[in-house]
SEPA-655873 format. One line per 3 residues: for each residue x, y, z of N, C-alpha, C, O. Coordinates in steps of 0.001 Angstrom, whole numbers, plus 500000, padded with zeros to 6 digits. Example, Ala and Ser with C-alpha at 12.3 -4.5 7.8 and 13.67 -1.06 7.14 Angstrom:
REM residues 2
513190,494310,507800,512300,495500,507800,513200,496700,507800,514236,496681,508465; 512850,497750,507080,513670,498940,507140,512900,500030,507870,513409,501138,508039
END
This chain:
REM residues 256
500843,498805,500000,500000,500000,500000,500883,501252,500000,501796,501376,500816; 500600,502177,499076,501419,503376,498967,501121,504339,500107,500094,504245,500779; 502057,505271,500304,501842,506305,501321,500617,507139,501001,499883,507559,501896
500401,507379,499693,499246,508184,499292,497944,507466,499638,496983,508091,500084; 497920,506142,499429,496730,505363,499783,496463,505453,501277,495321,505622,501705; 497533,505339,502069,497380,505438,503524,496840,506813,503912,495997,506924,504802
497326,507860,503241,496837,509212,503505,495353,509328,503161,494584,509946,503897; 494962,508731,502040,493557,508779,501633,492666,508092,502671,491595,508591,503019; 493127,506950,503151,492321,506221,504128,492237,506988,505449,491201,506975,506115
493315,507646,505820,493291,508469,507034,492332,509655,506864,491595,510008,507784; 492357,510262,505666,491441,511372,505388,489999,510892,505434,489128,511561,505990; 489757,509730,504845,488403,509152,504841,487898,508965,506275,486770,509330,506605
488760,508391,507115,488351,508124,508496,488150,509414,509285,487286,509488,510158; 488952,510427,508972,488769,511725,509635,487444,512357,509209,486723,512915,510036; 487128,512266,507922,485860,512803,507428,484673,512026,507991,483613,512590,508260
484876,510725,508163,483804,509888,508716,483426,510363,510119,482250,510374,510482; 484429,510752,510901,484159,511241,512263,483365,512540,512243,482653,512859,513195; 483495,513299,511128,482759,514562,510982,481458,514378,510206,480772,515348,509885
481123,513105,509904,479913,512782,509134,479964,513342,507717,478943,513755,507166; 481158,513352,507134,481386,513707,505740,480720,515026,505333,479800,515018,504515; 481167,516156,505888,480600,517456,505479,480802,517684,503984,481865,517369,503448
479793,518227,503311,479790,518317,501849,481035,518988,501271,481634,518468,500330; 481430,520134,501820,482576,520850,501269,483843,520026,501290,484556,519947,500290; 484128,519409,502431,485332,518589,502555,485222,517314,501715,486210,516857,501142
484023,516747,501645,483831,515526,500846,484080,515815,499365,484739,515030,498684; 483562,516929,498868,483739,517283,497458,485214,517536,497145,485709,517137,496090; 485906,518196,498063,487346,518432,497881,488105,517102,497857,489028,516925,497062
487716,516176,498723,488354,514862,498787,488120,514078,497496,489026,513411,496996; 486896,514163,496960,486585,513490,495697,487494,513994,494582,488005,513207,493786; 487692,515311,494530,488567,515905,493510,490008,515425,493678,490684,515131,492692
490475,515345,494913,491845,514883,495179,492027,513431,494748,493074,513068,494211; 491021,512609,494979,491093,511209,494575,491204,511094,493055,491992,510299,492543; 490413,511891,492339,490442,511843,490882,491750,512350,490296,492179,511894,489236
492381,513292,490983,493637,513871,490489,494845,513000,490819,495929,513212,490276; 494666,512030,491699,495785,511186,492125,496068,510085,491099,495134,509583,490474; 497335,509699,490913,497654,508563,490051,497372,507217,490724,497499,506164,490099
496994,507261,491987,496778,506023,492755,495348,505505,492539,494475,505669,493391; 495138,504880,491383,493798,504349,491072,493395,503235,492031,492230,503116,492411; 494372,502425,492415,494090,501315,493327,493537,501834,494649,492550,501313,495169
494189,502874,495190,493720,503451,496441,492353,504091,496302,491499,503952,497178; 492147,504798,495192,490846,505413,494923,489768,504336,494863,488718,504458,495494; 490040,503284,494098,489035,502228,493930,488766,501502,495236,487627,501122,495507
489798,501301,496050,489607,500622,497330,488616,501391,498206,487764,500793,498863; 488736,502717,498209,487809,503525,498999,486401,503501,498408,485413,503492,499142; 486316,503491,497086,485003,503375,496435,484320,502085,496883,483147,502088,497256
485071,500984,496842,484518,499686,497252,484082,499712,498721,483084,499098,499097; 484838,500426,499527,484485,500547,500939,483127,501228,501095,482307,500793,501904; 482884,502295,500326,481589,502988,500428,480464,502102,499922,479360,502128,500467
480733,501316,498884,479699,500396,498394,479346,499372,499462,478173,499096,499710; 480372,498813,500088,480138,497784,501099,479420,498355,502315,478559,497701,502902; 479780,499583,502689,479168,500226,503852,477850,500915,503501,477186,501485,504367
477478,500853,502204,476233,501471,501704,476169,502959,502058,475152,503469,502527; 477300,503638,501812,477377,505090,502000,477382,505747,500615,478259,505466,499798; 476425,506603,500359,476316,507256,499063,477149,508535,499055,476608,509641,499054
478473,508371,499051,479395,509511,499117,479846,509974,497740,480416,511057,497604; 479596,509159,496715,479951,509462,495325,481455,509656,495131,481879,510492,494334; 482258,508879,495862,483696,508943,495641,484054,508497,494230,485112,508853,493710
483172,507717,493611,483428,507227,492258,483211,508295,491190,483567,508087,490030; 482632,509435,491564,482269,510440,490550,483483,511108,489905,483344,511770,488877; 484658,510948,490486,485859,511516,489867,486756,510446,489249,487868,510750,488817
486290,509203,489202,487151,508141,488663,487390,508333,487165,488387,507841,486636; 486496,509038,486476,486692,509293,485050,487949,510109,484774,488472,510088,483660; 488432,510823,485778,489620,511653,485597,490890,510814,485428,491938,511342,485056
490799,509524,485697,491952,508647,485470,492093,508286,483993,493043,507603,483608; 491145,508743,483160,491248,508566,481712,491127,507120,481259,490529,506290,481943; 491703,506830,480095,491591,505490,479536,492288,504455,480411,491893,503290,480426
493309,504867,481131,493973,503943,482062,492990,503481,483143,493038,502333,483585; 492114,504373,483554,491092,504012,484535,490093,503008,483978,489637,502119,484698; 489751,503146,482700,488846,502179,482066,489486,500798,482030,488839,499792,482319
490775,500763,481669,491484,499472,481638,491543,498861,483039,491412,497648,483203; 491739,499703,484030,491802,499221,485407,490474,498562,485798,490464,497467,486362; 489360,499230,485498,488047,498688,485871,487749,497392,485121,487198,496454,485697
488110,497337,483845,487933,496086,483098,488762,494964,483696,488322,493815,483756; 489957,495303,484135,490811,494313,484778,490182,493768,486050,490245,492569,486319; 489580,494646,486826,488911,494196,488054,487749,493250,487725,487534,492254,488415
487012,493570,486675,485909,492695,486282,486423,491332,485821,485831,490297,486129; 487519,491343,485087,488095,490082,484594,488591,489205,485736,488577,487978,485643; 489029,489849,486813,489541,489101,487970,488424,488543,488854,488652,487625,489641
487226,489094,488722,486110,488658,489573,485566,487332,489051,484998,487276,487961; 485736,486297,489808,485270,484968,489397,483881,484727,490000,483749,484380,491174; 482857,484919,489171,481470,484782,489623,480911,483480,489053,480809,483330,487836
480555,482552,489914,480036,481263,489456,478579,481400,489018,477877,482317,489443; 478133,480480,488164,476732,480471,487733,475804,480275,488922,474722,480860,488978; 476227,479454,489866,475393,479191,491042,475190,480458,491875,474087,480716,492357
476257,481249,492044,476139,482461,492854,475255,483504,492171,474629,484325,492842; 475206,483472,490836,474343,484405,490106,472871,484161,490418,472072,485098,490424; 472517,482932,490670,471112,482579,490869,470623,482831,492290,469423,482763,492554
471537,483120,493199,471132,483330,494599,470316,484609,494737,470622,485623,494110; 469264,484551,495571,468413,485725,495799,469184,486826,496516,468975,488011,496256; 470083,486427,497425,470923,487381,498150,472322,487304,497570,473044,486334,497800
472702,488318,496822,473982,488277,496122,475159,488321,497086,475068,488904,498166; 476259,487704,496689,477485,487734,497482,478122,489121,497381,477812,489896,496477; 479015,489417,498324,479743,490697,498276,480561,490804,496986,480700,491889,496420
481096,489680,496531,481912,489679,495312,481069,490060,494094,481502,490851,493256; 479854,489490,493999,478985,489816,492877,478508,491254,492964,478440,491952,491953; 478179,491695,494158,477729,493075,494343,478818,494060,493881,478533,495025,493172
480050,493802,494288,481153,494681,493879,481338,494645,492367,481596,495678,491749; 481208,493466,491768,481380,493341,490321,480294,494122,489571,480586,494803,488588; 479052,494023,490030,477961,494751,489370,478167,496251,489501,477990,496987,488530
478542,496716,490697,478769,498142,490902,479949,498634,490041,479931,499756,489536; 480965,497784,489884,482114,498140,489047,481694,498259,487587,482080,499205,486900; 480901,497295,487113,480426,497336,485727,479553,498565,485492,479642,499201,484442
478718,498896,486458,477858,500075,486353,478709,501350,486275,478442,502234,485461; 479731,501433,487130,480627,502591,487119,481312,502733,485769,481399,503833,485223; 481795,501627,485236,482471,501669,483933,481502,502129,482847,481867,502941,481996
480279,501621,482868,479281,502034,481879,478953,503517,482017,478789,504221,481021; 478862,503980,483253,478548,505391,483512,479650,506299,482962,479369,507323,482340; 480901,505912,483198,482026,506700,482685,482030,506689,481159,482259,507723,480532
481777,505525,480560,481741,505434,479100,480641,506317,478517,480837,506942,477474; 479488,506373,479180,478383,507183,478661,478743,508663,478633,478234,509419,477805; 479626,509072,479545,480061,510472,479588,481068,510781,478487,481266,511941,478126
481701,509740,477956,482700,509929,476902,482308,509239,475613,483158,508690,474912; 481009,509267,475295,480500,508492,474157,481026,508970,472808,480926,508242,471820; 481584,510177,472746,482109,510671,471476,483602,510375,471306,484196,510712,470281
484194,509748,472310,485622,509427,472215,485833,508215,471306,484962,507354,471183; 486989,508168,470682,487278,507109,469705,487226,505724,470335,486836,504754,469685; 487620,505635,471604,487683,504311,472238,486320,503826,472749,486213,502686,473204
485291,504654,472686,483986,504313,473270,483434,502970,472783,483097,502133,473620; 483324,502719,471465,482735,501441,471025,483505,500213,471494,482898,499217,471889; 484829,500272,471456,485608,499079,471809,485456,498731,473283,485372,497554,473634
485420,499744,474154,485242,499451,475577,483820,498983,475872,483611,498159,476761; 482840,499505,475129,481471,499019,475293,481405,497524,474989,480779,496762,475726; 482046,497115,473911,482026,495710,473522,482711,494826,474565,482297,493690,474796
483750,495353,475184,484441,494582,476223,483604,494468,477494,483682,493468,478207; 482810,495487,477772,481992,495503,478987,480711,494687,478845,480236,494104,479819; 480151,494642,477641,478844,494019,477435,478732,492582,477962,477729,492264,478601
479712,491700,477724,479554,490329,478231,479350,490268,479743,478610,489418,480237; 480005,491167,480477,479841,491195,481926,478424,491649,482296,477765,491019,483122; 477964,492734,481689,476631,493246,482022,475532,492259,481644,474569,492083,482390
475672,491620,480493,474656,490652,480072,474605,489463,481024,473529,488966,481356; 475765,489020,481452,475801,487880,482379,475261,488290,483748,474449,487574,484333; 475702,489427,484254,475246,489867,485572,473760,490214,485574,473133,490236,486633
473186,490488,484389,471754,490800,484299,470881,489597,484621,469661,489723,484730; 471499,488437,484775,470759,487230,485150,470819,486972,486651,470373,485923,487116; 471369,487920,487417,471429,487727,488863,470026,487589,489464,469061,488179,488977
469944,486806,490520,468665,486620,491200,468268,487782,492075,467122,487850,492520; 469191,488710,492341,468871,489859,493191,468339,490999,492328,469049,491520,491468; 467096,491379,492562,466415,492348,491700,467157,493676,491603,467292,494224,490509
467639,494203,492725,468289,495513,492725,469524,495526,491831,469748,496482,491088; 470325,494464,491903,471524,494395,491073,471157,494212,489607,471831,494742,488723; 470091,493465,489349,469635,493288,487971,469172,494633,487393,469416,494926,486223
468512,495436,488212,468093,496777,487781,469307,497607,487347,469273,498259,486303; 470375,497581,488149,471573,498373,487824,472179,497922,486494,472613,498749,485692; 472206,496626,486269,472753,496108,485016,471913,496566,483827,472454,496960,482794
470597,496514,483975,469713,496896,482876,469826,498385,482573,469791,498786,481410; 469961,499199,483602,470163,500641,483396,471472,500866,482637,471515,501631,481674; 472531,500197,483076,473850,500373,482445,473842,499932,480989,474554,500511,480169
473058,498926,480656,473006,498458,479268,472499,499550,478328,472886,499585,477160; 471649,500431,478815,471166,501525,477981,472271,502429,477496,472136,503065,476451; 473372,502501,478240,474498,503374,477884,475485,502707,476935,476175,503396,476183
475563,501385,476957,476643,500722,476197,476167,499673,475195,476961,499219,474371; 474896,499275,475240,474427,498193,474376,474340,498630,472926,474174,499812,472622; 474456,497645,472033,474341,497879,470596,473070,497262,470047,472224,496769,470793
472953,497300,468735,471723,496833,468078,471395,495383,468417,470226,495030,468576; 472414,494549,468526,472128,493126,468757,471572,492850,470156,471043,491767,470409; 471688,493820,471063,471145,493622,472422,469676,494034,472532,469073,493879,473594
469096,494555,471452,467686,494976,471502,466775,493828,471935,465953,494034,472827; 466876,492621,471348,465986,491534,471779,466153,491160,473251,465185,490795,473918; 467379,491252,473748,467606,490941,475168,466815,491908,476046,466147,491483,476989
466886,493210,475741,466206,494210,476566,464692,494173,476375,463951,494379,477336; 464223,493918,475169,462764,493796,475001,462244,492585,475770,461142,492610,476317; 463054,491518,475804,462665,490346,476591,462547,490671,478066,461607,490233,478728
463493,491437,478585,463439,491841,479995,462247,492770,480247,461592,492669,481284; 461970,493661,479313,460832,494570,479462,459514,493790,479535,458594,494188,480249; 459430,492713,478815,458185,491942,478752,458078,490860,479823,456976,490526,480258
459210,490314,480247,459129,489070,481014,459805,489073,482379,459604,488135,483150; 460600,490091,482708,461277,490043,484004,460245,490007,485129,459187,490627,485022; 460545,489293,486191,459579,489149,487297,459425,490431,488107,458417,490626,488786
460443,491316,488034,460459,492529,488855,459962,493715,488042,460435,493946,486929; 459006,494474,488592,458406,495598,487855,459433,496652,487485,459407,497181,486374; 460349,496967,488417,461342,497988,488111,462331,497510,487052,462800,498309,486242
462649,496235,487048,463515,495714,485997,462831,495849,484636,463469,496221,483652; 461544,495550,484584,460805,495717,483327,460831,497187,482899,461022,497502,481724; 460634,498076,483871,460615,499507,483579,461971,500004,483107,462054,500741,482125
463045,499606,483804,464378,500091,483427,464835,499500,482101,465614,500124,481380; 464357,498304,481774,464673,497749,480458,464055,498622,479366,464680,498873,478336; 462829,499081,479597,462172,499986,478647,462940,501294,478538,463173,501795,477439
463331,501844,479682,464073,503094,479697,465416,502941,478978,465865,503859,478292; 466047,501791,479136,467342,501554,478488,467201,501456,476972,468085,501895,476236; 466103,500888,476507,465872,500855,475060,465823,502277,474508,466347,502553,473429
465191,503170,475257,465172,504577,474853,466562,505190,474927,466973,505909,474016; 467297,504910,476016,468644,505464,476192,469589,505056,475078,470486,505817,474715; 469398,503872,474534,470265,503396,473459,470253,504354,472276,471246,504459,471556
469135,505058,472064,469031,505983,470930,469935,507196,471105,470225,507893,470132; 470387,507460,472334,471294,508576,472599,472758,508128,472607,473660,508946,472786; 472984,506837,472415,474342,506315,472526,474779,505564,471269,475414,506153,470395
474452,504281,471164,475069,503474,470107,474116,503003,469007,474565,502413,468024; 472810,503251,469149,471857,502683,468195,471024,503790,467556,470529,504681,468246; 470874,503727,466252,470061,504696,465528,468608,504642,466006,468027,503564,466134
468033,505811,466266,466675,505879,466788,465647,505239,465879,464704,504611,466361; 465812,505388,464557,464853,504808,463615,464857,503279,463700,463809,502643,463593; 466035,502701,463892,466126,501238,464035,465414,500799,465314,464674,499815,465314
465642,501528,466392,464972,501195,467651,463459,501309,467521,462726,500452,468014; 462993,502353,466866,461550,502519,466677,460966,501323,465925,459939,500769,466316; 461626,500946,464863,461120,499847,464038,461116,498515,464791,460172,497733,464677
462182,498264,465563,462327,496953,466197,461620,496829,467542,461439,495717,468039; 461218,497949,468141,460634,497867,469484,459167,498297,469563,458545,498149,470615; 458612,498819,468491,457261,499397,468549,456232,498387,469070,455471,498695,469986
456210,497193,468494,455241,496179,468915,455501,495728,470348,454562,495455,471097; 456768,495649,470728,457103,495214,472086,456694,496266,473114,456196,495924,474187; 456901,497540,472794,456450,498602,473695,454930,498554,473844,454411,498706,474949
454223,498344,472751,452762,498271,472813,452323,497137,473740,451441,497318,474580; 452942,495975,473582,452586,494805,474400,452925,495040,475865,452127,494726,476748; 454106,495591,476124,454541,495822,477502,453640,496847,478196,453221,496635,479334
453344,497950,477516,452516,499002,478112,451093,498510,478331,450458,498859,479326; 450599,497710,477414,449240,497180,477567,449138,496199,478735,448133,496187,479446; 450168,495379,478938,450097,494299,479928,450605,494683,481314,450296,493994,482286
451373,495761,481429,451993,496115,482708,450933,496462,483754,450072,497311,483525; 451010,495794,484902,450044,496003,485991,450532,497016,487026,449725,497654,487703; 451838,497159,487146,452393,498096,488122,452281,499519,487573,452771,499810,486482
451635,500396,488334,451350,501747,487845,452620,502527,487541,452728,503139,486478; 453587,502514,488461,454818,503277,488252,455621,502717,487082,456156,503471,486271; 455700,501399,487001,456435,500780,485895,455796,501125,484558,456504,501413,483593
454470,501100,484485,453810,501429,483220,454063,502888,482860,454227,503217,481686; 454096,503774,483875,454405,505178,483622,455803,505366,483059,456004,506151,482132; 456774,504641,483620,458156,504731,483126,458242,504212,481693,458952,504780,480863
457515,503127,481407,457505,502593,480035,456919,503607,479053,457454,503809,477963; 455819,504238,479449,455186,505241,478582,456132,506414,478348,456256,506906,477226; 456794,506856,479408,457747,507963,479284,458883,507586,478339,459300,508394,477510
459386,506350,478465,460469,505899,477582,460001,505869,476129,460711,506321,475231; 458797,505331,475905,458270,505231,474540,458022,506608,473937,458308,506828,472760; 457492,507536,474730,457198,508858,474163,458483,509610,473796,458499,510394,472848
459554,509365,474551,460834,509978,474200,461390,509363,472917,461851,510070,472021; 461336,508034,472847,461873,507335,471678,461104,507696,470403,461699,507841,469335; 459778,507841,470521,458942,508095,469343,458554,509574,469192,457707,509919,468367
459185,510442,470000,458963,511900,469910,457489,512268,470059,456938,513019,469255; 456859,511722,471111,455465,512017,471413,455386,512664,472796,456394,512791,473491; 454179,513069,473184,453973,513647,474516,452632,513164,475060,451592,513789,474852
452687,512046,475753,451468,511469,476313,451370,511679,477822,450270,511748,478369; 452499,511780,478486,452516,511801,479953,453476,512870,480445,454613,512952,479981; 453021,513691,481385,453895,514731,481942,454789,514138,483026,454458,513125,483641
455924,514788,483245,456848,514338,484285,456192,514425,485657,456425,513568,486510; 455377,515448,485878,454731,515609,487186,453715,514504,487438,453601,514017,488563; 452975,514100,486406,451994,513019,486572,452688,511705,486910,452193,510921,487720
453850,511470,486277,454609,510256,486577,455163,510311,487996,455077,509334,488740; 455726,511451,488367,456308,511599,489699,455252,511429,490793,455519,510837,491839; 454066,511950,490542,452980,511865,491535,452206,510560,491433,451300,510310,492228
452561,509715,490446,451846,508456,490186,450353,508711,490075,449540,508051,490722; 450008,509696,489232,448617,510072,488989,447968,508990,488127,448196,508927,486919; 447160,508145,488756,446606,506984,488057,445764,507385,486850,445874,506777,485785
444922,508410,487013,444057,508828,485908,444875,509296,484712,444566,508945,483573; 445927,510093,484965,446763,510601,483882,447592,509501,483235,447779,509488,482018; 448091,508573,484058,448874,507463,483502,447998,506565,482639,448424,506121,481572
446779,506295,483092,445876,505457,482299,445464,506151,481001,445346,505507,479959; 445248,507460,481068,444937,508223,479855,446111,508165,478876,445925,507977,477674; 447332,508332,479418,448534,508261,478582,448711,506869,478001,449163,506720,476866
448356,505853,478772,448470,504478,478283,447588,504285,477043,448020,503699,476050; 446362,504778,477112,445446,504638,475978,445978,505371,474737,445903,504865,473617; 446517,506575,474969,447068,507345,473847,448274,506637,473235,448420,506568,472014
449135,506114,474108,450324,505409,473624,449941,504181,472810,450525,503915,471760; 448962,503440,473299,448568,502214,472607,447926,502504,471255,448101,501738,470307; 447179,503610,471163,446586,503965,469878,447686,504206,468830,447562,503803,467673
448768,504874,469269,449875,505139,468344,450691,503879,468057,450976,503564,466902; 451059,503170,469108,451973,502033,468958,451316,500859,468225,452011,500034,467632; 449985,500780,468264,449291,499669,467619,449091,499890,466126,448630,498992,465421
449442,501102,465630,449261,501385,464201,450186,500529,463340,450165,500639,462114
END
């Protein structure tokens, strides 16, 4: 462990005693991103994940540049996740860390989508996200599905439409729909997405029983198809009358 890593851990523990005041926490995040010690930075990130502290120490990891992307891919490659552990309802700490790492890498890539290396790193990350998307823990599956919206390509459309239609968890179905929309801002032409998902969106919106999930699906579809059926306030307030009205409008369009 380097001296700088030891200093970072001492700073972390000092801030912890002060309950992480925003000003000092933000300054610490910047220092972590400016440091060449990626290992030390990542170790502290993992600590916050394990302790379930939303300190956003990972928000400056993008400052490590392409070397940071290689580092995160290396960590994923080193994580040996068995098929049996993927099926467990309560994920292991190792799987949880791997999913959070994959999500972080996808998040950083989405911020640099115009960089030359963006497609190649997306392709390297996709096998991990697709595999982890089969985890038995709903929350981790949600994170994987959200991340796929930032890095998935055209061939992943059927995978996400399948999750939108068939996942057992309402939020997973909703985030799969949202990710299909997000793909249009990243790696997939919007016209292709419209053509390949229109019938699936119609089926999902018609069949969805969870009010919030159906609202998220409608919002995703209206963005993808450049329509306006549901207001953000109606979705946020879970206004049943407005969501049902929007559902009818969406289905009239999507069924054409």
